[in-house]
N, C-alpha and C positions, 0 to 999 in steps of 0.2 A: 504492499498499500502506499500512496506516495501524497504523504501533504503537501501540499505549496504551500513557500513562502513568499509572500508575493515584496517582502520585505527586501526581498536579494533579487529576484526573479524581473521589479522594476527599474533594477539597476542595471543589470546581467544582460538584459534577451534585448537595447538598443543596441547593443553591438554585434548581433546576429550579421554575421559576413562582412563584419569589418576587418583589414588591416591588423588585425593585433589581437596578439594571447593574452588571451581569455585567463585571469590566474587568480583562484582562490584559494584561500591561505586561510588556515584555522587549524583548532588542538582535533585532537584526534575523536571525531565519532562527536564533531556539529549539527551532523548534514550532509558535511560537503560531497558525496556522492549521490545521493538523491534530490540536491539541486541541480546534479549535473542531469541525470534523468528528466528531470521536471525540463530542464532545458531542451533535451534531443526529443522530449513529447513537443514542443512547440516548433519545434525545426520540421518537424517530421508532418504535424498538425499542417501547416505550412503550406510545405515540399517535399509530397508524396515519395516524390521518387530521390529524395537526400541519402547519399549513402550516407549513414551511421558507423563508426568506427569506433568500439570502446575497450577501451585495456582498463581492468583495474589494478594494478600493479602490487595488490595481497592476496589475488584470486591466485592459486595455487592452479590455472588455467594459464596462466603465463609467469610461468616459476622459471621457464623456459629464460627469458628476458634477460641476463643477468649484466649489460652493460648498454654504452651509448648505443653500438654498432647493431645486436639483436634488437631493440627496440627498433633501431629506421629499420629496420628488414620488418621486422613485425608492419607495419605501417605503410610501408612503400608497396607491399604484398597486397595490401587489401583496398590500395586508392583503385579509383575508376575513373577513366577517361568518360569525358564528356557529361561527368555531373559532378555537382558538389560534394565536397566530402569536407564530414565531421567529424572532427578529431576527439576523440574526449579521454584524456588519461590523468586518472587516479592515483592520488601519491606518488607523484613522478619523483620523487626526493631520493626512493628505492636506488635511481637509475643514476649513477656518476656522471657527470659531462650530459645530463637530460638536458641543458639550455642550447649546445652544440645540436640535436635532432630537432626543436622547436623550431629553432630559428633557421634549420632546411626547409620545416614545412610551412610557415606561413612567407617563403618566397614565391611559392607556387600557388595564384589567386586562387585554383582548384580549393584549396585549403582554410577552412576555418580551424581554428584550432582553443581549445579549452582544457589544462590543467589545474588540480589540486596537490595541494603538499599540507606537511601538519608542520614546517622548520620553517617558522618566517625569515629567515635568514639565506637558506635556499634560495626562496623564493619570492625577496623584493631587491634583494641588493643585489646575487648571483644577474639574476633575468634581466632586470633593472640596465647594468654598466652593457652586458654580455650583447643584448637584444638592441641597444639605443630606443631604450622608449616606443618600442615596436611591440609593452603591453601594455596590459592593462590591471590591476590588481583589484582583489573586493576580499575585504575579511571578512570572513563567516566567523557568527559569532553563538555561542548554547542559545535556546530559544528566548526570547525575549518574556516576560511574565505576559504580555494576549499573548503569546504566538502560546505560551503553557497552556493557558485554559481553550485556545482553540484545538491544540493537537490533546489533551484530556480531555475537552467536554464539561470543563468544570462552570461553575460562574462564577466571579467577580465576589468573596466573600472574604471574613477572616483564615477558615479553615482553608481555602486555595492556596491564600498568601502564605501560613505555616506550610506549606506541600513544599511551596517553591522554596523555601526557605532552607526549609531543611532538605530536598533533594536538588535543587535545580533543577535546568534544563538540560541537559540533554536527549536529544529526540525519539533515543530508541527505548525509552524507560516506558513508550506507551505499550509498545510488547509485551510488555511484562505486567502481568495482570495484579497478581497482587504487590502493597507497596514492602512486605518484608523481603524478597525476593531484589528492591530498590536497590538498599543500602546495596547487598553482594555483590549487583550489577556493576557499583560506581568503585565498588574497593579495586574490582579487576581488572578495571578502567583506568584506572589510575596506577596502577601496578604496573599494566601494559606500555602508561604514556612515559611513564617514571625508566621504564626498562626499555623501548625501543628508540623513544626519542632523546632520553637523557643518555645512560649509562651505557645505552650499545653505539651508539653516534661519537658520543665522544671517548670512548673505551676507559668509562672512568672505572679506577678501581675499590674507591672510600665509598662504597654505597652507604654504610652507617653514619657521616657524614650529612650525605645529601637527605638521606631521610632527616636526621636532623634539621638540619636548615626545612626542607620541606614546612616540616613541624613548627618552628621557629617561624615561620614567616604566617604559620595560616593562624597562628597565636595574634599576632601583632598588628591585621590589617588595619588599616585606617591610623596606624600610628609611624609615627617623624620615624629613620631609623639610618645607619649606614653602615658599610661594612665593618666598622672601624665596632663599632658596635654590638653586629652579632659576634664580631672576636671576644671581644670581652664577656661574652655571657656561652659563649661555647665553650671559653678559659675555662669560664665555672665550673660546668659540667665534666672539667677532666677531659676536654677535646680539643689539643693547640691546634687551629689552623691560622694559618696567615691571612691576610688582607688582602693579596693577590689571588691567592688558590677562591677565597670568596664571592669575589667581586668576577671571577668567571665561571664558577656556581653559575653565580645569579642570572648571570647573562648564557648562559644553557639551558634554562628554564625558562627563561622569558622567550628565545623563540622556539622552545614546543608552544608557545602557546599557552601556559601555563598561568604563567603570570603577566600582570601587563605594574609597570615601573612609571610612577609617576611624581616629576619633580617639584621642587616649590619656586612660587616668581616670587617675587619683593614687590607687591606693587605699588608701594612710593618709589623704588626704585631703577625700579623697572629691568630688571636682569632678573636672568635663573640665579639660583648657590646653585657652588658648583657639589657641595657635602649636605649630607641629606635628602631624603625620600619618603614616598607611600608606596606600598607591595599591598595590590589588590589580584584575588584568585579571578581567572576567564571563568572560571564555573564553579560557584557554591557548593553545587554537591561535592562540587571534587574536593574544594578543600574540605566540608564536612569530612568525604571519608580519610584526609591525612590527618583531621585533629580531634572527630567528634562534634557534635553539637551544645553547646551548655550553653543554660540561660544568660550564662553572663557576657555571651558573644553578641547579642545580638545589638550592640550599638555599632560592631564594627561592621560586623555581617551590611547592616543597613547603609554605612557610607559605602559598600562594596555596591550591593546594588544598584546605590546611584552612580555610582562611577560605572558600570556596566550599561547604566542607560543611557546615559550621557554617549559616552562611545559607541555604542549602537544610532542614533541618531546621529552622528557625525561631526560630534564637537570633539574640537582639540580641551585635553582637561590637563590644569595641572596645580598645584596648592596653592593657596592665599599667604603670605607674609606683613605683617604688617608690626607697625612698631609697638615696644615695650611686651612684646611674644605676645600678642593677636592671631590668627590663625582662623585662616578664610580654609574650612572644609575641602568645598571646591570650587575651580572657579572653573566654566566652561565656555570658549571660544569658536567662534566659529561665522564665516562670514561678517569679517568685521564687527562683531555683536559680542558681548560678552554678559553671562550670568554669572550669581554668584550665589554660592548655595551650602548653609549650615544644617547639621542635621545629627539629632539631640531624640534620646529614644523618646520622653517625654520633659514637659515644657510646665509640668504641674512644681517645682519649685524656684523664685523667686531670683537666686541665684543661675539658675540655671537660662531661663529668662534675660536676665542681666546681659550672657556673659553672648549667648548665641545671636540678638538681635543688637547686642553693643557694638560688637563685631561689625557687622555685615552694617550695620548705619559707621563705623569707623570710615570708612569706605568716601574717598572723596572722589565720586564720579555716580551718574547715576542712570548704570546700566539695573536690569532686573536683576531684586534679590530675594530669594527664597529662604522658609524654614522647613526641613523636612521633617514630621517625627512618625512614629513608630503608628499604633495606632489611634491613638486617642483625636477626638474631633475637636481641630484649633480653629478661633477665628479668619475668616476670611485674608483679614491683613493687620500691617499694624506696622503704621509709619512708614506705610506708602511696600512694607516687606511683605509680600505674600508666603503663606502657612500651606502646605500638604500634609496629608498622612500618607507611609508608603503608597496605601493601594492607589491615590488619586494621582501620586506623583508617580508612579508604575507603566500609568494610563493613560497621563496626562503627553501631546504631541505640544514640540516644542520647536 
């Protein structure tokens, strides 16, 4: 069963038959293969004579493809003269020097090429440089809250939100009827990502350190930290790992699309800080599979979900810094406009109200400002600052 995801199809379909390699990048199992199938179905509907060539490099049927040469032979042997050839290659990062193959294919106007991969470095930097701008990249994320409701045929209510917070947005969960199996599935996917996309790809030996690092990151979502702080913490746990090694591991985890690193922006000085950042997990279900979900985690998870939704909406997101140690949780920028967000579990305490609204009121511009709470109903606005609970935020169009 293919459930279409218009959020991505509406962006990709206008590029059908354009001389660009369409590159879909995202964490393993976020639904890239099914988006390819949706694109192929659309093409066949428009052009029943289209020659569809589909290669999934995780499928044993294509295990004979070991390198760029065999990939090229497989594809060229299935090309047809007099027809438009639509070539879909899934998890292409499994083939070394794959960029040479797709570069060759796109030179022939008969061919239209679509590829996916689970490694942002290989599919971003390498292809962009080697193809000289002949590719366009689409970042594929886990299900948004609205997509989660649609996939699982749920109503928008607090119970649905709690399920989303606990299990996240991996699309395949709809095929597992019992929620008791969802956690087991997420644990299996997490192990696969850690082994195949991080340990195996980078030939890492210190797997215990990697797992501790992932756990530390899961424990500290929404917190400002540096590689030095991680190193100090690990030393307290009798694990002596230097800052350069930590920075390398963070890069490997980010390249596997497991985490997103968010830099700090000096609002007054208008510059990025060199040290200190926030880490957010690409999927909350994966985060929970690594660390478990505890009542005290909700504040960080809320901020993670706010970041994910803003990223999905196409915003470039940073963390805001103001004088006297004041922080703006998230700054979202798109098309020259900015929006500022504070995330608070509750606004029942006067001190919290003063901090969250006060920080926003300290910003010396007139862009939109929001406070996002958990479930409580909040006033529509306060001194021009809009308030939304988490469900309202996750279904709001920005």
